[in-house]
C-alpha positions, 0 to 999 in steps of 0.5 A, a space after each residue: 651105431 648110425 653115423 649121420 651122413 653129414 659127419 661122414 661127408 665132413 670126414 671125407 672132405 677132411 681126408 681129401 683136403 690134404 691130398 686129393 688122391 684116392 689113396 686118401 680115402 681108400 681105407 674109408 671106402 672099404 668100410 661099408 657100402 655107405 662109406 664107399 658111396 660117400 667117398 666116391 661121390 666126394 672124390 669125383 665131385 671135382 674131376 681133372 681129366 688128364 688125357 683122352 685115355 683117362 677120359 674114356 676110363 672115367 666114362 666107364 665109372 658107375 655113378 660118375 655122371 651124377 657125382 661130378 660137379 666140376 670138370 677140368 680138361 684140355 679140349 684134346 681129351 675129348 677125341 672119343 666119347 664126346 657125347 658122354 659130356 651130355 650125361 654129366 647132369 650135376 655139372 656146374 663148373 667147367 674149365 677147358 684148356 684150348 692150348 691144343 687148338 689154333 685160330 682156325 680150329 677154335 670155333 668148330 671145337 667150341 661149337 662141337 663141345 658146347 653142343 654136347 654139354 648140359 646148358 645149366 652151367 654156373 661157371 665156365 672158364 676157357 684158358 689158352 684161347 687163340 682169340 676172344 671174339 663176339 662169335 665165341 661170346 654169342 655161342 656161350 651166351 646162347 648155350 649157357 644162359 644161366 652162367 654166373 661167372 665167365 672167364 676167358 683168356 688168351 694171354 697165357 699163350 704168350 711164352 715168357 719162360 724161355 727167351 725173347 725169340 720164343 716170346 716173339 713167336 708166341 705172339 703170332 699164335 693168339 690175338 692177345 691185343 685186339 685193338 686196333 687190328 680186330 676192333 678200331 677202338 675200345 668202344 667198338 670192342 666193348 659194344 660188340 662184346 656187350 651185345 654178344 653177352 646180353 642173354 647172360 642175364 645172371 652173369 655176375 663175374 666176368 674176366 676177359 683175358 685180352 690186353 686193351 693196349 695197342 697190338 703193337 705195344 708188345 711188338 715195340 717192347 720186344 724190338 726195344 728190349 730184346 736188342 739190349 738183352 742180346 744173345 751171348 756170342 759165346 754161349 748162345 743164351 740170353 743174359 736174362 729171360 724176357 719180361 713184359 711191358 709192365 717191367 719196362 720203364 719206357 713202355 710204362 711211360 708210353 702206355 700205362 695211363 692210356 691203357 688203364 683209361 681204356 680198361 675203365 671205358 670198356 668196363 663201363 660199356 660192358 656193365 651197361 650192356 649186362 646190368 647183372 654184372 658185379 665185376 669185370 676184369 681184363 688182362 693188363 700189362 699195367 694194372 693199378 698200383 703196379 706201373 709205378 715201379 717198372 724195370 729200368 732199361 740197362 
């Protein structure tokens, strides 16, 4: 009997919901040619590229260029066959990890990648960026004018999983707080960012992963708190892992109110520059409702 494609689609989606592995739909795909095509189309709809070698192998899969609607990868995966990006005609959502790039290579890497991509993306997410600046925003706006959601973030590059020394060192690898070194005021930052994004007339959701507190807020926090949680002379280990200014009573008292005001001002400026926006967000040490219970200094 003939089974409607819609039902087969739902069956494959159900099989993939539990575990997104091809083994989940392998038996289904072996049944008939129709079943196989539906299984492959649904399995490859979301492609997570794990390495440069994996990327080359994926480019050899017949049909992958029209099946993939969402692509996630590190920028270092595209060492070979970068021109293959332009062949993904159904691509609508893209997530790129820039952790393999530095301040000197981010711009050229982004320009080269975007040059080889189709222009009708709806969602773009760039993580572990060394910096967010008007140049990057202008490049995105000029290439992907149909975006409805844009997320850019630097703050994941801060390493708070090891020790205070690693946290301090990681602050040198990214411009996590562009005020006042890159921009003198929050108004200047928001004006430049808003102007760069004006061509994004369909943009509805925006997230910029930078802190709007002063750049030295984190530096002063590290100086103050790392001196308390000093390394043990016997073991060489810190008594506790590092934590951010949001968990510090002194930092919250000194910066929380002013930072939230800066975020409010920045949102207002950007919403005025890009009227289509419904939501604007920033990385923040002091989000509303979380600055009232900081960790007390010992």
